N, CA and C atoms of all chains as a GROMACS GRO file, in nm:
protein
  603
    1MET      N    1  -1.015   1.534   1.000
    1MET     CA    2  -0.915   1.428   1.012
    1MET      C    3  -0.777   1.490   1.039
    2PRO      N    4  -0.704   1.440   1.138
    2PRO     CA    5  -0.572   1.496   1.166
    2PRO      C    6  -0.475   1.473   1.049
    3GLN      N    7  -0.374   1.559   1.046
    3GLN     CA    8  -0.278   1.544   0.936
    3GLN      C    9  -0.137   1.531   0.991
    4VAL      N   10  -0.049   1.475   0.912
    4VAL     CA   11   0.091   1.464   0.950
    4VAL      C   12   0.172   1.510   0.830
    5GLU      N   13   0.287   1.571   0.858
    5GLU     CA   14   0.369   1.618   0.747
    5GLU      C   15   0.487   1.524   0.728
    6VAL      N   16   0.497   1.468   0.608
    6VAL     CA   17   0.606   1.376   0.575
    6VAL      C   18   0.676   1.431   0.453
    7ALA      N   19   0.804   1.459   0.465
    7ALA     CA   20   0.883   1.510   0.352
    7ALA      C   21   0.813   1.628   0.285
    8GLY      N   22   0.754   1.716   0.367
    8GLY     CA   23   0.692   1.836   0.314
    8GLY      C   24   0.552   1.817   0.257
    9ILE      N   25   0.501   1.694   0.262
    9ILE     CA   26   0.367   1.670   0.209
    9ILE      C   27   0.273   1.642   0.327
   10ARG      N   28   0.159   1.709   0.329
   10ARG     CA   29   0.064   1.686   0.439
   10ARG      C   30  -0.027   1.569   0.402
   11LEU      N   31  -0.034   1.472   0.491
   11LEU     CA   32  -0.114   1.352   0.466
   11LEU      C   33  -0.223   1.341   0.572
   12ASP      N   34  -0.338   1.289   0.531
   12ASP     CA   35  -0.441   1.257   0.629
   12ASP      C   36  -0.397   1.134   0.708
   13VAL      N   37  -0.417   1.138   0.836
   13VAL     CA   38  -0.394   1.018   0.915
   13VAL      C   39  -0.524   0.983   0.988
   14VAL      N   40  -0.539   0.856   1.014
   14VAL     CA   41  -0.660   0.809   1.080
   14VAL      C   42  -0.630   0.797   1.228
   15ALA      N   43  -0.713   0.862   1.310
   15ALA     CA   44  -0.693   0.852   1.454
   15ALA      C   45  -0.759   0.724   1.504
   16ILE      N   46  -0.693   0.664   1.599
   16ILE     CA   47  -0.737   0.536   1.652
   16ILE      C   48  -0.879   0.546   1.711
   17ASP      N   49  -0.910   0.662   1.775
   17ASP     CA   50  -1.043   0.678   1.836
   17ASP      C   51  -1.152   0.686   1.730
   18GLU      N   52  -1.120   0.755   1.620
   18GLU     CA   53  -1.217   0.764   1.509
   18GLU      C   54  -1.251   0.625   1.457
   19LEU      N   55  -1.146   0.544   1.443
   19LEU     CA   56  -1.162   0.410   1.389
   19LEU      C   57  -1.248   0.324   1.483
   20ARG      N   58  -1.216   0.333   1.613
   20ARG     CA   59  -1.290   0.253   1.710
   20ARG      C   60  -1.436   0.296   1.715
   21GLN      N   61  -1.458   0.430   1.714
   21GLN     CA   62  -1.597   0.480   1.718
   21GLN      C   63  -1.675   0.434   1.595
   22ARG      N   64  -1.611   0.440   1.480
   22ARG     CA   65  -1.678   0.398   1.357
   22ARG      C   66  -1.720   0.251   1.367
   23LEU      N   67  -1.630   0.168   1.417
   23LEU     CA   68  -1.657   0.024   1.424
   23LEU      C   69  -1.760  -0.008   1.532
   24GLU      N   70  -1.751   0.061   1.646
   24GLU     CA   71  -1.850   0.038   1.752
   24GLU      C   72  -1.988   0.083   1.708
   25GLY      N   73  -1.992   0.189   1.625
   25GLY     CA   74  -2.120   0.235   1.572
   25GLY      C   75  -2.178   0.135   1.473
   26ALA      N   76  -2.091   0.074   1.395
   26ALA     CA   77  -2.137  -0.017   1.289
   26ALA      C   78  -2.174  -0.154   1.346
   27PHE      N   79  -2.104  -0.196   1.453
   27PHE     CA   80  -2.128  -0.328   1.510
   27PHE      C   81  -2.174  -0.312   1.655
   28ALA      N   82  -2.302  -0.288   1.669
   28ALA     CA   83  -2.357  -0.258   1.802
   28ALA      C   84  -2.334  -0.376   1.896
   29GLY      N   85  -2.286  -0.345   2.016
   29GLY     CA   86  -2.266  -0.448   2.118
   29GLY      C   87  -2.141  -0.531   2.100
   30ALA      N   88  -2.061  -0.499   1.997
   30ALA     CA   89  -1.942  -0.579   1.969
   30ALA      C   90  -1.826  -0.540   2.060
   31ASP      N   91  -1.735  -0.635   2.080
   31ASP     CA   92  -1.606  -0.604   2.142
   31ASP      C   93  -1.513  -0.558   2.030
   32VAL      N   94  -1.462  -0.436   2.042
   32VAL     CA   95  -1.376  -0.381   1.937
   32VAL      C   96  -1.241  -0.342   1.999
   33ALA      N   97  -1.134  -0.392   1.942
   33ALA     CA   98  -1.000  -0.352   1.987
   33ALA      C   99  -0.924  -0.300   1.865
   34VAL      N  100  -0.865  -0.180   1.879
   34VAL     CA  101  -0.790  -0.120   1.769
   34VAL      C  102  -0.651  -0.083   1.820
   35ALA      N  103  -0.549  -0.125   1.748
   35ALA     CA  104  -0.412  -0.083   1.781
   35ALA      C  105  -0.349  -0.017   1.660
   36ASP      N  106  -0.280   0.093   1.684
   36ASP     CA  107  -0.205   0.162   1.579
   36ASP      C  108  -0.063   0.105   1.586
   37THR      N  109  -0.030   0.019   1.491
   37THR     CA  110   0.092  -0.062   1.508
   37THR      C  111   0.221   0.015   1.484
   38THR      N  112   0.213   0.129   1.415
   38THR     CA  113   0.335   0.208   1.394
   38THR      C  114   0.330   0.342   1.465
   39GLY      N  115   0.211   0.380   1.514
   39GLY     CA  116   0.194   0.511   1.575
   39GLY      C  117   0.184   0.623   1.474
   40GLU      N  118   0.172   0.588   1.347
   40GLU     CA  119   0.168   0.690   1.243
   40GLU      C  120   0.033   0.702   1.175
   41GLY      N  121  -0.065   0.630   1.227
   41GLY     CA  122  -0.202   0.647   1.178
   41GLY      C  123  -0.230   0.585   1.043
   42ASP      N  124  -0.147   0.490   0.999
   42ASP     CA  125  -0.181   0.425   0.872
   42ASP      C  126  -0.164   0.273   0.875
   43HIS      N  127  -0.115   0.219   0.987
   43HIS     CA  128  -0.107   0.074   1.003
   43HIS      C  129  -0.185   0.036   1.129
   44PHE      N  130  -0.288  -0.045   1.111
   44PHE     CA  131  -0.374  -0.078   1.225
   44PHE      C  132  -0.393  -0.228   1.240
   45ASP      N  133  -0.414  -0.267   1.364
   45ASP     CA  134  -0.452  -0.403   1.397
   45ASP      C  135  -0.592  -0.394   1.459
   46VAL      N  136  -0.690  -0.459   1.398
   46VAL     CA  137  -0.828  -0.448   1.444
   46VAL      C  138  -0.882  -0.586   1.479
   47ARG      N  139  -0.941  -0.596   1.596
   47ARG     CA  140  -1.009  -0.721   1.635
   47ARG      C  141  -1.152  -0.690   1.673
   48ILE      N  142  -1.246  -0.766   1.621
   48ILE     CA  143  -1.387  -0.743   1.649
   48ILE      C  144  -1.455  -0.876   1.679
   49ARG      N  145  -1.524  -0.880   1.792
   49ARG     CA  146  -1.604  -0.996   1.826
   49ARG      C  147  -1.750  -0.952   1.831
   50ALA      N  148  -1.831  -1.005   1.741
   50ALA     CA  149  -1.967  -0.956   1.729
   50ALA      C  150  -2.064  -1.070   1.699
   51ALA      N  151  -2.185  -1.056   1.753
   51ALA     CA  152  -2.288  -1.157   1.729
   51ALA      C  153  -2.327  -1.163   1.581
   52VAL      N  154  -2.317  -1.049   1.514
   52VAL     CA  155  -2.362  -1.038   1.376
   52VAL      C  156  -2.274  -1.122   1.280
   53PHE      N  157  -2.158  -1.166   1.327
   53PHE     CA  158  -2.070  -1.248   1.242
   53PHE      C  159  -2.112  -1.396   1.240
   54ALA      N  160  -2.209  -1.430   1.325
   54ALA     CA  161  -2.250  -1.571   1.334
   54ALA      C  162  -2.292  -1.625   1.198
   55ASP      N  163  -2.247  -1.745   1.167
   55ASP     CA  164  -2.286  -1.815   1.044
   55ASP      C  165  -2.241  -1.744   0.917
   56LYS      N  166  -2.146  -1.651   0.929
   56LYS     CA  167  -2.094  -1.585   0.809
   56LYS      C  168  -1.950  -1.635   0.784
   57SER      N  169  -1.915  -1.645   0.657
   57SER     CA  170  -1.778  -1.686   0.623
   57SER      C  171  -1.681  -1.576   0.664
   58LEU      N  172  -1.553  -1.612   0.676
   58LEU     CA  173  -1.452  -1.512   0.710
   58LEU      C  174  -1.449  -1.400   0.606
   59VAL      N  175  -1.463  -1.439   0.479
   59VAL     CA  176  -1.463  -1.337   0.372
   59VAL      C  177  -1.578  -1.239   0.394
   60ASP      N  178  -1.696  -1.291   0.426
   60ASP     CA  179  -1.811  -1.203   0.448
   60ASP      C  180  -1.790  -1.116   0.572
   61GLN      N  181  -1.734  -1.175   0.678
   61GLN     CA  182  -1.708  -1.098   0.800
   61GLN      C  183  -1.612  -0.982   0.772
   62HIS      N  184  -1.504  -1.012   0.700
   62HIS     CA  185  -1.406  -0.908   0.671
   62HIS      C  186  -1.465  -0.802   0.578
   63ARG      N  187  -1.548  -0.847   0.482
   63ARG     CA  188  -1.613  -0.749   0.392
   63ARG      C  189  -1.700  -0.652   0.471
   64MET      N  190  -1.770  -0.704   0.574
   64MET     CA  191  -1.856  -0.617   0.657
   64MET      C  192  -1.772  -0.510   0.726
   65VAL      N  193  -1.652  -0.549   0.769
   65VAL     CA  194  -1.564  -0.452   0.836
   65VAL      C  195  -1.512  -0.349   0.735
   66TYR      N  196  -1.469  -0.397   0.617
   66TYR     CA  197  -1.420  -0.303   0.515
   66TYR      C  198  -1.531  -0.204   0.478
   67ASP      N  199  -1.655  -0.256   0.463
   67ASP     CA  200  -1.767  -0.168   0.429
   67ASP      C  201  -1.789  -0.064   0.538
   68ALA      N  202  -1.781  -0.107   0.664
   68ALA     CA  203  -1.803  -0.015   0.776
   68ALA      C  204  -1.694   0.093   0.778
   69LEU      N  205  -1.573   0.056   0.741
   69LEU     CA  206  -1.463   0.154   0.744
   69LEU      C  207  -1.473   0.254   0.630
   70GLY      N  208  -1.535   0.212   0.520
   70GLY     CA  209  -1.566   0.304   0.410
   70GLY      C  210  -1.446   0.388   0.368
   71GLU      N  211  -1.462   0.521   0.377
   71GLU     CA  212  -1.359   0.612   0.326
   71GLU      C  213  -1.229   0.607   0.406
   72PHE      N  214  -1.232   0.551   0.528
   72PHE     CA  215  -1.108   0.536   0.604
   72PHE      C  216  -1.008   0.446   0.529
   73MET      N  217  -1.063   0.350   0.452
   73MET     CA  218  -0.977   0.250   0.388
   73MET      C  219  -0.870   0.313   0.300
   74LYS      N  220  -0.902   0.428   0.238
   74LYS     CA  221  -0.804   0.485   0.145
   74LYS      C  222  -0.684   0.548   0.218
   75ASP      N  223  -0.701   0.579   0.346
   75ASP     CA  224  -0.589   0.636   0.423
   75ASP      C  225  -0.516   0.532   0.507
   76ILE      N  226  -0.571   0.410   0.509
   76ILE     CA  227  -0.506   0.303   0.585
   76ILE      C  228  -0.422   0.221   0.488
   77HIS      N  229  -0.293   0.214   0.512
   77HIS     CA  230  -0.205   0.141   0.421
   77HIS      C  231  -0.200  -0.007   0.454
   78ALA      N  232  -0.214  -0.039   0.580
   78ALA     CA  233  -0.209  -0.179   0.620
   78ALA      C  234  -0.308  -0.202   0.734
   79LEU      N  235  -0.391  -0.302   0.716
   79LEU     CA  236  -0.492  -0.334   0.817
   79LEU      C  237  -0.488  -0.484   0.842
   80SER      N  238  -0.455  -0.519   0.964
   80SER     CA  239  -0.458  -0.658   1.003
   80SER      C  240  -0.588  -0.681   1.079
   81LEU      N  241  -0.665  -0.780   1.034
   81LEU     CA  242  -0.804  -0.793   1.081
   81LEU      C  243  -0.829  -0.932   1.137
   82ARG      N  244  -0.892  -0.936   1.254
   82ARG     CA  245  -0.932  -1.064   1.311
   82ARG      C  246  -1.076  -1.049   1.358
   83THR      N  247  -1.164  -1.130   1.302
   83THR     CA  248  -1.304  -1.122   1.341
   83THR      C  249  -1.348  -1.255   1.399
   84GLU      N  250  -1.447  -1.246   1.487
   84GLU     CA  251  -1.493  -1.367   1.555
   84GLU      C  252  -1.639  -1.348   1.593
   85SER      N  253  -1.713  -1.456   1.588
   85SER     CA  254  -1.852  -1.450   1.630
   85SER      C  255  -1.863  -1.475   1.779
   86THR      N  256  -1.956  -1.408   1.845
   86THR     CA  257  -1.978  -1.433   1.988
   86THR      C  258  -2.066  -1.556   2.008
   87LYS      N  259  -2.123  -1.605   1.899
   87LYS     CA  260  -2.219  -1.716   1.908
   87LYS      C  261  -2.155  -1.839   1.974
   88GLY      N  262  -2.227  -1.898   2.067
   88GLY     CA  263  -2.182  -2.023   2.126
   88GLY      C  264  -2.075  -2.005   2.231
   89GLU      N  265  -2.043  -1.880   2.265
   89GLU     CA  266  -1.938  -1.859   2.364
   89GLU      C  267  -1.993  -1.804   2.495
   90SER      N  268  -2.126  -1.801   2.507
   90SER     CA  269  -2.187  -1.744   2.627
   90SER      C  270  -2.171  -1.840   2.745
   91GLY      N  271  -2.154  -1.970   2.717
   91GLY     CA  272  -2.150  -2.068   2.827
   91GLY      C  273  -2.019  -2.080   2.883
   92MET      N  274  -1.160  -0.221  -1.930
   92MET     CA  275  -1.153  -0.284  -1.796
   92MET      C  276  -1.214  -0.423  -1.800
   93SER      N  277  -1.314  -0.442  -1.888
   93SER     CA  278  -1.378  -0.575  -1.889
   93SER      C  279  -1.279  -0.682  -1.933
   94SER      N  280  -1.183  -0.646  -2.021
   94SER     CA  281  -1.090  -0.748  -2.067
   94SER      C  282  -0.994  -0.792  -1.956
   95ILE      N  283  -0.957  -0.699  -1.867
   95ILE     CA  284  -0.869  -0.739  -1.757
   95ILE      C  285  -0.944  -0.831  -1.661
   96LEU      N  286  -1.073  -0.807  -1.641
   96LEU     CA  287  -1.152  -0.896  -1.556
   96LEU      C  288  -1.162  -1.034  -1.619
   97ASP      N  289  -1.176  -1.038  -1.753
   97ASP     CA  290  -1.178  -1.167  -1.824
   97ASP      C  291  -1.044  -1.239  -1.808
   98ASP      N  292  -0.935  -1.161  -1.820
   98ASP     CA  293  -0.801  -1.220  -1.802
   98ASP      C  294  -0.787  -1.283  -1.664
   99ILE      N  295  -0.835  -1.211  -1.562
   99ILE     CA  296  -0.823  -1.260  -1.425
   99ILE      C  297  -0.910  -1.384  -1.406
  100ARG      N  298  -1.032  -1.380  -1.458
  100ARG     CA  299  -1.122  -1.496  -1.448
  100ARG      C  300  -1.054  -1.620  -1.508
  101HIS      N  301  -0.989  -1.601  -1.623
  101HIS     CA  302  -0.920  -1.709  -1.691
  101HIS      C  303  -0.799  -1.756  -1.608
  102GLU      N  304  -0.725  -1.658  -1.559
  102GLU     CA  305  -0.601  -1.686  -1.486
  102GLU      C  306  -0.626  -1.765  -1.357
  103VAL      N  307  -0.730  -1.728  -1.283
  103VAL     CA  308  -0.755  -1.798  -1.155
  103VAL      C  309  -0.809  -1.938  -1.178
  104GLY      N  310  -0.863  -1.962  -1.299
  104GLY     CA  311  -0.914  -2.096  -1.329
  104GLY      C  312  -0.808  -2.189  -1.385
  105GLU      N  313  -0.696  -2.132  -1.427
  105GLU     CA  314  -0.592  -2.210  -1.496
  105GLU      C  315  -0.509  -2.297  -1.404
  106SER      N  316  -0.489  -2.251  -1.280
  106SER     CA  317  -0.406  -2.324  -1.183
  106SER      C  318  -0.488  -2.344  -1.056
  107PRO      N  319  -0.466  -2.456  -0.986
  107PRO     CA  320  -0.545  -2.481  -0.864
  107PRO      C  321  -0.522  -2.376  -0.756
  108VAL      N  322  -0.398  -2.324  -0.747
  108VAL     CA  323  -0.368  -2.226  -0.643
  108VAL      C  324  -0.303  -2.104  -0.709
  109VAL      N  325  -0.368  -1.989  -0.695
  109VAL     CA  326  -0.318  -1.866  -0.758
  109VAL      C  327  -0.318  -1.756  -0.653
  110VAL      N  328  -0.207  -1.683  -0.645
  110VAL     CA  329  -0.201  -1.571  -0.550
  110VAL      C  330  -0.161  -1.443  -0.624
  111TYR      N  331  -0.237  -1.338  -0.601
  111TYR     CA  332  -0.200  -1.204  -0.649
  111TYR      C  333  -0.130  -1.135  -0.533
  112MET      N  334  -0.007  -1.091  -0.557
  112MET     CA  335   0.075  -1.039  -0.447
  112MET      C  336   0.159  -0.921  -0.494
  113LYS      N  337   0.221  -0.854  -0.395
  113LYS     CA  338   0.316  -0.747  -0.427
  113LYS      C  339   0.455  -0.807  -0.421
  114GLY      N  340   0.526  -0.805  -0.534
  114GLY     CA  341   0.657  -0.870  -0.544
  114GLY      C  342   0.641  -1.014  -0.588
  115THR      N  343   0.747  -1.089  -0.570
  115THR     CA  344   0.748  -1.229  -0.612
  115THR      C  345   0.765  -1.319  -0.489
  116PRO      N  346   0.734  -1.449  -0.501
  116PRO     CA  347   0.753  -1.538  -0.386
  116PRO      C  348   0.895  -1.533  -0.331
  117ARG      N  349   0.995  -1.520  -0.417
  117ARG     CA  350   1.134  -1.512  -0.369
  117ARG      C  351   1.168  -1.375  -0.314
  118PHE      N  352   1.094  -1.273  -0.360
  118PHE     CA  353   1.124  -1.136  -0.317
  118PHE      C  354   0.994  -1.058  -0.296
  119PRO      N  355   0.920  -1.094  -0.191
  119PRO     CA  356   0.795  -1.022  -0.164
  119PRO      C  357   0.823  -0.877  -0.126
  120MET      N  358   0.735  -0.786  -0.170
  120MET     CA  359   0.756  -0.643  -0.145
  120MET      C  360   0.662  -0.588  -0.038
  121CYS      N  361   0.598  -0.678   0.035
  121CYS     CA  362   0.503  -0.634   0.138
  121CYS      C  363   0.492  -0.746   0.240
  122GLY      N  364   0.482  -0.711   0.365
  122GLY     CA  365   0.477  -0.811   0.473
  122GLY      C  366   0.360  -0.905   0.462
  123PHE      N  367   0.246  -0.853   0.416
  123PHE     CA  368   0.126  -0.938   0.405
  123PHE      C  369   0.144  -1.040   0.292
  124SER      N  370   0.203  -0.996   0.182
  124SER     CA  371   0.231  -1.088   0.072
  124SER      C  372   0.332  -1.193   0.115
  125ALA      N  373   0.435  -1.151   0.189
  125ALA     CA  374   0.537  -1.244   0.238
  125ALA      C  375   0.475  -1.350   0.328
  126ALA      N  376   0.385  -1.307   0.417
  126ALA     CA  377   0.322  -1.400   0.511
  126ALA      C  378   0.235  -1.502   0.438
  127THR      N  379   0.168  -1.456   0.332
  127THR     CA  380   0.082  -1.546   0.255
  127THR      C  381   0.166  -1.652   0.183
  128VAL      N  382   0.275  -1.609   0.121
  128VAL     CA  383   0.366  -1.702   0.054
  128VAL      C  384   0.424  -1.802   0.154
  129GLU      N  385   0.456  -1.752   0.272
  129GLU     CA  386   0.512  -1.840   0.376
  129GLU      C  387   0.416  -1.953   0.412
  130VAL      N  388   0.287  -1.920   0.423
  130VAL     CA  389   0.186  -2.022   0.453
  130VAL      C  390   0.180  -2.125   0.339
  131LEU      N  391   0.179  -2.077   0.214
  131LEU     CA  392   0.172  -2.169   0.100
  131LEU      C  393   0.295  -2.258   0.094
  132ASN      N  394   0.412  -2.203   0.125
  132ASN     CA  395   0.534  -2.282   0.128
  132ASN      C  396   0.529  -2.387   0.238
  133GLU      N  397   0.470  -2.349   0.353
  133GLU     CA  398   0.457  -2.444   0.463
  133GLU      C  399   0.368  -2.561   0.424
  134ILE      N  400   0.260  -2.529   0.353
  134ILE     CA  401   0.170  -2.634   0.306
  134ILE      C  402   0.240  -2.719   0.200
  135GLY      N  403   0.334  -2.656   0.129
  135GLY     CA  404   0.417  -2.730   0.036
  135GLY      C  405   0.350  -2.761  -0.096
  136VAL      N  406   0.269  -2.667  -0.144
  136VAL     CA  407   0.199  -2.688  -0.270
  136VAL      C  408   0.253  -2.589  -0.374
  137PRO      N  409   0.268  -2.634  -0.500
  137PRO     CA  410   0.307  -2.537  -0.601
  137PRO      C  411   0.194  -2.438  -0.626
  138PHE      N  412   0.229  -2.313  -0.651
  138PHE     CA  413   0.124  -2.214  -0.676
  138PHE      C  414   0.172  -2.116  -0.782
  139LYS      N  415   0.075  -2.053  -0.847
  139LYS     CA  416   0.107  -1.950  -0.944
  139LYS      C  417   0.097  -1.815  -0.874
  140ALA      N  418   0.201  -1.733  -0.888
  140ALA     CA  419   0.200  -1.600  -0.826
  140ALA      C  420   0.200  -1.493  -0.934
  141ILE      N  421   0.113  -1.395  -0.916
  141ILE     CA  422   0.109  -1.281  -1.007
  141ILE      C  423   0.152  -1.158  -0.929
  142ASP      N  424   0.255  -1.092  -0.979
  142ASP     CA  425   0.308  -0.972  -0.913
  142ASP      C  426   0.232  -0.850  -0.965
  143VAL      N  427   0.145  -0.794  -0.880
  143VAL     CA  428   0.063  -0.681  -0.924
  143VAL      C  429   0.145  -0.553  -0.939
  144LEU      N  430   0.268  -0.554  -0.885
  144LEU     CA  431   0.354  -0.437  -0.906
  144LEU      C  432   0.414  -0.440  -1.046
  145ALA      N  433   0.432  -0.562  -1.101
  145ALA     CA  434   0.485  -0.577  -1.236
  145ALA      C  435   0.374  -0.572  -1.341
  146GLU      N  436   0.255  -0.620  -1.302
  146GLU     CA  437   0.140  -0.618  -1.394
  146GLU      C  438   0.036  -0.522  -1.335
  147GLY      N  439   0.062  -0.393  -1.350
  147GLY     CA  440  -0.009  -0.288  -1.278
  147GLY      C  441  -0.160  -0.288  -1.296
  148ASP      N  442  -0.207  -0.325  -1.417
  148ASP     CA  443  -0.352  -0.320  -1.439
  148ASP      C  444  -0.425  -0.425  -1.355
  149LYS      N  445  -0.351  -0.528  -1.310
  149LYS     CA  446  -0.415  -0.633  -1.229
  149LYS      C  447  -0.430  -0.591  -1.083
  150ARG      N  448  -0.355  -0.488  -1.041
  150ARG     CA  449  -0.363  -0.443  -0.902
  150ARG      C  450  -0.505  -0.397  -0.871
  151ASP      N  451  -0.560  -0.310  -0.955
  151ASP     CA  452  -0.700  -0.268  -0.937
  151ASP      C  453  -0.796  -0.372  -0.993
  152GLY      N  454  -0.750  -0.441  -1.098
  152GLY     CA  455  -0.837  -0.541  -1.164
  152GLY      C  456  -0.882  -0.650  -1.069
  153VAL      N  457  -0.788  -0.704  -0.992
  153VAL     CA  458  -0.825  -0.814  -0.904
  153VAL      C  459  -0.912  -0.765  -0.788
  154LYS      N  460  -0.886  -0.640  -0.745
  154LYS     CA  461  -0.971  -0.582  -0.639
  154LYS      C  462  -1.115  -0.568  -0.688
  155GLN      N  463  -1.126  -0.529  -0.814
  155GLN     CA  464  -1.260  -0.513  -0.872
  155GLN      C  465  -1.326  -0.650  -0.893
  156TYR      N  466  -1.245  -0.746  -0.936
  156TYR     CA  467  -1.296  -0.881  -0.964
  156TYR      C  468  -1.358  -0.944  -0.840
  157THR      N  469  -1.293  -0.925  -0.725
  157THR     CA  470  -1.340  -0.988  -0.601
  157THR      C  471  -1.420  -0.893  -0.513
  158ASN      N  472  -1.420  -0.764  -0.546
  158ASN     CA  473  -1.476  -0.663  -0.455
  158ASN      C  474  -1.409  -0.673  -0.318
  159TRP      N  475  -1.277  -0.682  -0.321
  159TRP     CA  476  -1.196  -0.696  -0.198
  159TRP      C  477  -1.088  -0.588  -0.205
  160PRO      N  478  -1.068  -0.510  -0.098
  160PRO     CA  479  -0.988  -0.387  -0.111
  160PRO      C  480  -0.838  -0.403  -0.103
  161THR      N  481  -0.788  -0.521  -0.069
  161THR     CA  482  -0.645  -0.531  -0.040
  161THR      C  483  -0.576  -0.643  -0.119
  162ILE      N  484  -0.445  -0.633  -0.129
  162ILE     CA  485  -0.356  -0.734  -0.185
  162ILE      C  486  -0.271  -0.784  -0.068
  163PRO      N  487  -0.240  -0.910  -0.054
  163PRO     CA  488  -0.259  -1.022  -0.147
  163PRO      C  489  -0.401  -1.079  -0.148
  164GLN      N  490  -0.427  -1.157  -0.253
  164GLN     CA  491  -0.554  -1.228  -0.263
  164GLN      C  492  -0.524  -1.370  -0.311
  165LEU      N  493  -0.580  -1.467  -0.240
  165LEU     CA  494  -0.558  -1.608  -0.273
  165LEU      C  495  -0.682  -1.670  -0.338
  166PHE      N  496  -0.659  -1.745  -0.445
  166PHE     CA  497  -0.766  -1.821  -0.511
  166PHE      C  498  -0.729  -1.969  -0.508
  167VAL      N  499  -0.826  -2.051  -0.474
  167VAL     CA  500  -0.806  -2.197  -0.477
  167VAL      C  501  -0.920  -2.257  -0.558
  168GLY      N  502  -0.885  -2.336  -0.658
  168GLY     CA  503  -0.987  -2.395  -0.745
  168GLY      C  504  -1.072  -2.290  -0.813
  169GLY      N  505  -1.011  -2.176  -0.844
  169GLY     CA  506  -1.082  -2.069  -0.912
  169GLY      C  507  -1.166  -1.981  -0.821
  170GLN      N  508  -1.177  -2.019  -0.692
  170GLN     CA  509  -1.260  -1.943  -0.598
  170GLN      C  510  -1.173  -1.854  -0.510
  171PHE      N  511  -1.221  -1.732  -0.485
  171PHE     CA  512  -1.153  -1.640  -0.394
  171PHE      C  513  -1.160  -1.695  -0.251
  172VAL      N  514  -1.046  -1.707  -0.185
  172VAL     CA  515  -1.040  -1.757  -0.048
  172VAL      C  516  -1.032  -1.644   0.053
  173GLY      N  517  -0.949  -1.542   0.023
  173GLY     CA  518  -0.938  -1.430   0.116
  173GLY      C  519  -0.802  -1.364   0.105
  174GLY      N  520  -0.778  -1.272   0.198
  174GLY     CA  521  -0.651  -1.203   0.206
  174GLY      C  522  -0.562  -1.269   0.310
  175CYS      N  523  -0.455  -1.200   0.345
  175CYS     CA  524  -0.352  -1.255   0.433
  175CYS      C  525  -0.408  -1.303   0.568
  176ASP      N  526  -0.492  -1.222   0.631
  176ASP     CA  527  -0.543  -1.259   0.764
  176ASP      C  528  -0.625  -1.387   0.758
  177ILE      N  529  -0.707  -1.399   0.653
  177ILE     CA  530  -0.792  -1.519   0.639
  177ILE      C  531  -0.705  -1.640   0.607
  178VAL      N  532  -0.605  -1.621   0.521
  178VAL     CA  533  -0.513  -1.730   0.487
  178VAL      C  534  -0.444  -1.782   0.615
  179ARG      N  535  -0.395  -1.688   0.695
  179ARG     CA  536  -0.326  -1.729   0.818
  179ARG      C  537  -0.421  -1.800   0.915
  180GLU      N  538  -0.542  -1.744   0.927
  180GLU     CA  539  -0.637  -1.802   1.022
  180GLU      C  540  -0.681  -1.943   0.978
  181MET      N  541  -0.708  -1.958   0.848
  181MET     CA  542  -0.747  -2.090   0.798
  181MET      C  543  -0.633  -2.190   0.813
  182HIS      N  544  -0.509  -2.142   0.797
  182HIS     CA  545  -0.393  -2.229   0.812
  182HIS      C  546  -0.379  -2.274   0.957
  183GLU      N  547  -0.401  -2.180   1.052
  183GLU     CA  548  -0.394  -2.215   1.195
  183GLU      C  549  -0.494  -2.325   1.229
  184ARG      N  550  -0.610  -2.319   1.164
  184ARG     CA  551  -0.715  -2.418   1.191
  184ARG      C  552  -0.696  -2.546   1.110
  185GLY      N  553  -0.597  -2.548   1.023
  185GLY     CA  554  -0.574  -2.665   0.939
  185GLY      C  555  -0.669  -2.676   0.822
  186GLU      N  556  -0.747  -2.572   0.798
  186GLU     CA  557  -0.849  -2.579   0.693
  186GLU      C  558  -0.794  -2.552   0.554
  187LEU      N  559  -0.687  -2.473   0.548
  187LEU     CA  560  -0.638  -2.430   0.417
  187LEU      C  561  -0.573  -2.545   0.341
  188ALA      N  562  -0.493  -2.625   0.410
  188ALA     CA  563  -0.426  -2.738   0.344
  188ALA      C  564  -0.531  -2.833   0.286
  189ALA      N  565  -0.638  -2.856   0.360
  189ALA     CA  566  -0.744  -2.948   0.315
  189ALA      C  567  -0.811  -2.892   0.189
  190LEU      N  568  -0.839  -2.763   0.192
  190LEU     CA  569  -0.904  -2.698   0.076
  190LEU      C  570  -0.814  -2.708  -0.047
  191ILE      N  571  -0.684  -2.682  -0.026
  191ILE     CA  572  -0.589  -2.683  -0.137
  191ILE      C  573  -0.571  -2.825  -0.191
  192ARG      N  574  -0.560  -2.923  -0.101
  192ARG     CA  575  -0.543  -3.061  -0.147
  192ARG      C  576  -0.662  -3.105  -0.229
  193ALA      N  577  -0.782  -3.067  -0.185
  193ALA     CA  578  -0.902  -3.105  -0.260
  193ALA      C  579  -0.899  -3.044  -0.400
  194ALA      N  580  -0.855  -2.919  -0.410
  194ALA     CA  581  -0.850  -2.852  -0.541
  194ALA      C  582  -0.742  -2.914  -0.630
  195VAL      N  583  -0.628  -2.947  -0.571
  195VAL     CA  584  -0.517  -3.006  -0.648
  195VAL      C  585  -0.556  -3.146  -0.694
  196ASP      N  586  -0.618  -3.224  -0.605
  196ASP     CA  587  -0.660  -3.359  -0.641
  196ASP      C  588  -0.767  -3.355  -0.748
  197GLY      N  589  -0.859  -3.258  -0.737
  197GLY     CA  590  -0.965  -3.244  -0.836
  197GLY      C  591  -0.908  -3.216  -0.974
  198GLU      N  592  -0.805  -3.134  -0.977
  198GLU     CA  593  -0.736  -3.100  -1.102
  198GLU      C  594  -0.670  -3.224  -1.160
  199ALA      N  595  -0.604  -3.302  -1.074
  199ALA     CA  596  -0.528  -3.420  -1.119
  199ALA      C  597  -0.621  -3.526  -1.177
  200SER      N  598  -0.739  -3.543  -1.114
  200SER     CA  599  -0.828  -3.649  -1.161
  200SER      C  600  -0.920  -3.600  -1.271
  201GLY      N  601  -0.939  -3.468  -1.280
  201GLY     CA  602  -1.032  -3.416  -1.380
  201GLY      C  603  -0.954  -3.382  -1.503
   0.00000   0.00000   0.00000
């Protein structure tokens, strides 16, 4: 994991590609968009559109994303999340 | 730790709308908490706010209670609704006001 030095302290930062790869691996076939909102590797905006979200509550959908992110969560200070099901949008 | 979970269980059942946040509604200490309060103010319902920065044991306690990793957390009618993103999305769809009114009305008649 890359690191950044802030006030003499080395911190782990999450790279945007690592995050996207993790999510694409966890949600096969999903549309995944990740933005690093501050450029400092700890504030992210994540959007995922996946078939697997069909018929699940928003809380369950977000829990699935948090679970997929696993240990990344401790290095992410702010995560803005938008999830959507692909169901019913094929037409 | 079990007693803090009991406290939270009791606390979320005491008021129809309860939010665990960083800071206070008048002085939120985090953008996500501020956005959540803003939605509740727009809906125009009284709510109970718990500042997890002032009541430190509840910061991890509420995360453990809901198995949800982030603050703020909104409860309506004693049930966990979600964090800031879910609150905003439900508000955009008009679903949150309906949920809250049902909980407030249930409290008034029960």
